[in-house]
SEPAFI-516395 format. One record per residue (C-alpha): residue in one letter; x, y, z. Coordinates in steps of 0.2 Angstrom, whole numbers, always signed. Layout:
A, X, Y, Z
...
END
This chain:
M, +113, +592, -344
S, +126, +595, -330
N, +124, +613, -323
V, +142, +621, -326
F, +139, +634, -311
E, +138, +618, -298
Y, +155, +616, -300
A, +173, +623, -295
D, +183, +611, -305
Y, +181, +611, -325
R, +188, +594, -327
N, +174, +586, -314
Y, +160, +598, -323
L, +167, +588, -342
R, +166, +572, -334
A, +149, +573, -327
V, +143, +580, -345
F, +151, +566, -352
L, +143, +551, -340
E, +127, +560, -341
K, +126, +559, -360
K, +135, +541, -358
S, +120, +536, -346
K, +106, +540, -361
N, +117, +531, -375
T, +129, +520, -371
R, +137, +522, -387
F, +142, +539, -384
S, +161, +539, -380
Y, +176, +550, -379
R, +178, +550, -397
V, +162, +555, -400
F, +163, +569, -388
S, +178, +575, -394
R, +171, +576, -413
L, +156, +583, -407
A, +168, +599, -399
G, +178, +599, -416
F, +194, +591, -409
S, +203, +581, -422
S, +210, +570, -408
P, +199, +556, -403
N, +205, +555, -385
F, +208, +574, -383
L, +194, +577, -370
K, +198, +560, -362
L, +216, +568, -357
V, +210, +584, -352
I, +197, +575, -340
E, +211, +565, -332
G, +219, +582, -330
Q, +233, +578, -344
R, +230, +590, -355
N, +226, +609, -353
L, +211, +617, -363
S, +218, +633, -373
S, +208, +650, -377
E, +201, +641, -393
S, +199, +625, -384
I, +186, +632, -372
A, +176, +642, -384
K, +176, +627, -395
I, +168, +617, -379
S, +157, +632, -373
A, +149, +629, -392
A, +147, +611, -392
L, +138, +613, -374
K, +127, +626, -380
H, +132, +637, -367
N, +124, +654, -365
R, +134, +670, -363
E, +135, +668, -345
S, +138, +651, -345
A, +152, +652, -356
S, +160, +666, -348
F, +159, +655, -332
F, +166, +641, -340
R, +181, +652, -345
H, +186, +660, -328
L, +183, +643, -321
V, +196, +634, -333
L, +208, +648, -331
M, +207, +649, -311
N, +210, +629, -313
Q, +225, +630, -323
A, +234, +646, -318
T, +250, +644, -314
S, +252, +660, -305
A, +244, +665, -286
E, +239, +681, -296
E, +231, +676, -311
R, +223, +661, -299
N, +215, +674, -286
S, +210, +685, -302
H, +200, +671, -311
A, +195, +667, -294
E, +186, +682, -290
Q, +177, +681, -307
V, +170, +662, -303
L, +162, +671, -286
K, +154, +686, -295
S, +141, +673, -302
R, +126, +674, -295
H, +123, +657, -300
Y, +138, +651, -293
R, +135, +660, -276
Q, +117, +651, -276
H, +124, +634, -278
H, +139, +638, -267
P, +130, +652, -254
L, +145, +653, -242
S, +159, +652, -254
R, +162, +671, -255
E, +163, +671, -234
R, +173, +655, -235
Y, +184, +662, -250
E, +188, +679, -239
Y, +191, +670, -224
Y, +204, +662, -230
S, +211, +675, -240
R, +212, +689, -227
W, +224, +684, -214
Y, +218, +693, -201
V, +201, +686, -201
V, +208, +670, -194
A, +218, +680, -182
V, +202, +688, -175
R, +193, +670, -173
E, +207, +666, -161
L, +206, +682, -152
V, +188, +680, -148
D, +194, +667, -135
T, +205, +677, -128
K, +205, +685, -111
G, +200, +702, -110
F, +192, +701, -128
Q, +181, +714, -132
E, +169, +716, -146
D, +173, +732, -152
P, +181, +736, -170
D, +192, +750, -165
W, +198, +739, -150
I, +202, +724, -160
A, +209, +733, -174
R, +223, +740, -162
T, +225, +723, -153
V, +229, +712, -169
T, +247, +714, -175
P, +253, +720, -187
S, +238, +733, -184
I, +222, +733, -196
T, +209, +745, -200
V, +193, +748, -189
T, +184, +743, -207
E, +194, +727, -209
A, +190, +723, -190
T, +171, +725, -194
Q, +172, +715, -209
A, +181, +699, -200
L, +168, +701, -189
E, +154, +699, -202
I, +162, +685, -210
L, +165, +673, -195
K, +148, +677, -189
R, +140, +674, -207
L, +151, +657, -206
E, +144, +653, -189
L, +162, +652, -183
V, +158, +666, -168
A, +141, +668, -159
S, +134, +676, -144
N, +132, +665, -128
E, +118, +665, -115
N, +127, +680, -109
G, +129, +691, -123
K, +148, +687, -125
L, +154, +683, -143
V, +164, +666, -143
Q, +171, +654, -153
T, +159, +639, -160
S, +165, +622, -163
R, +162, +624, -182
I, +176, +619, -193
V, +178, +628, -210
S, +186, +616, -222
A, +194, +623, -240
G, +180, +615, -247
D, +180, +618, -265
E, +194, +625, -278
V, +188, +642, -276
A, +192, +641, -257
S, +208, +631, -258
V, +214, +648, -269
A, +211, +658, -254
L, +219, +646, -244
A, +234, +646, -253
E, +234, +666, -252
F, +233, +663, -233
H, +248, +654, -233
R, +258, +665, -241
Q, +251, +680, -231
M, +257, +670, -215
I, +275, +666, -222
D, +276, +685, -226
K, +272, +688, -208
G, +283, +675, -203
R, +299, +683, -213
E, +292, +701, -204
A, +293, +695, -188
I, +312, +692, -188
D, +313, +710, -185
R, +295, +715, -179
F, +297, +705, -163
P, +313, +702, -151
S, +319, +683, -148
H, +310, +681, -132
E, +295, +683, -142
R, +296, +671, -157
D, +306, +657, -162
I, +312, +658, -180
S, +323, +643, -183
S, +326, +631, -196
V, +335, +613, -202
T, +343, +609, -219
L, +342, +588, -220
G, +348, +575, -231
L, +332, +563, -233
S, +329, +547, -241
A, +311, +545, -248
A, +306, +534, -234
N, +311, +548, -222
V, +304, +562, -232
I, +288, +553, -227
K, +293, +551, -211
V, +297, +569, -206
K, +280, +574, -214
E, +270, +563, -203
L, +280, +569, -188
I, +276, +587, -193
Q, +257, +583, -195
R, +259, +575, -178
F, +266, +588, -170
R, +253, +600, -178
K, +238, +589, -170
Q, +247, +591, -153
L, +248, +610, -155
L, +230, +610, -158
E, +225, +600, -142
I, +236, +612, -132
A, +226, +626, -139
E, +209, +618, -136
H, +214, +614, -118
D, +220, +632, -115
A, +206, +641, -104
H, +216, +655, -101
A, +224, +661, -117
T, +229, +678, -119
Q, +238, +681, -136
V, +237, +675, -153
Y, +250, +667, -161
E, +255, +660, -177
V, +265, +644, -179
N, +271, +640, -199
F, +277, +624, -206
Q, +286, +625, -223
Y, +294, +610, -228
F, +301, +608, -246
P, +315, +602, -257
L, +330, +610, -261
S, +337, +599, -274
K, +330, +587, -286
G, +326, +568, -281
E, +336, +555, -289
K, +325, +550, -304
E, +323, +569, -309
G, +341, +573, -305
N, +347, +559, -317
E, +336, +564, -332
S, +346, +569, -348
END
């Protein structure tokens, strides 16, 4: 049977379980699957797998019993479900931490902890960019003092360790620490949880920058727009192109001396026409 520890999304896990059973018995259906798990609705699990229904605490227990999860698998499955269904960042992060504690999960996702820490700690990303600036010193004390707002020496040391384990930095032939060309993707649901936290942290840093830096060292502005559905998409495409242009500028800058953060926030301040007209 499909191994629950291989998955970071419980709906994908249940889909894999269903397809595996279906491949062994063509008469196996969502109706049978739901009945075996003790659900009266014949299409309940189909709706869950398709993302149209969530699982309650009781439903989680029923499915674990039906799939004969042992204690460790049942606990992991519960945290996985609650992480996927969480409606707040705090709840999502709490269950993601529990998922990452699983030794079996880490065996299937060997860099999951480092990837999670890379995104959930804003300064790790900052240190990675600092590595390629002029005058960089592979000294946690220097790094801690150079990053702004300043971090602790312990945090600077941890940042270097995470970057090295992810192979995002490495020593060149002269022994100097440099960036590698390796790219870190959000990867799975667990890392995506951390990525969302990274965005929240950087939005907070942007808010703090209004008072922390003089205007000639920053650029903070906004514009409020009325847009048609077509132009909502067009503006998003413009932002995506601009972000790529910024990355190209940085990639070809051989004389970087400072690390900057550029945030993009683009979101609605009113309901759409159909949504707003609902009675």
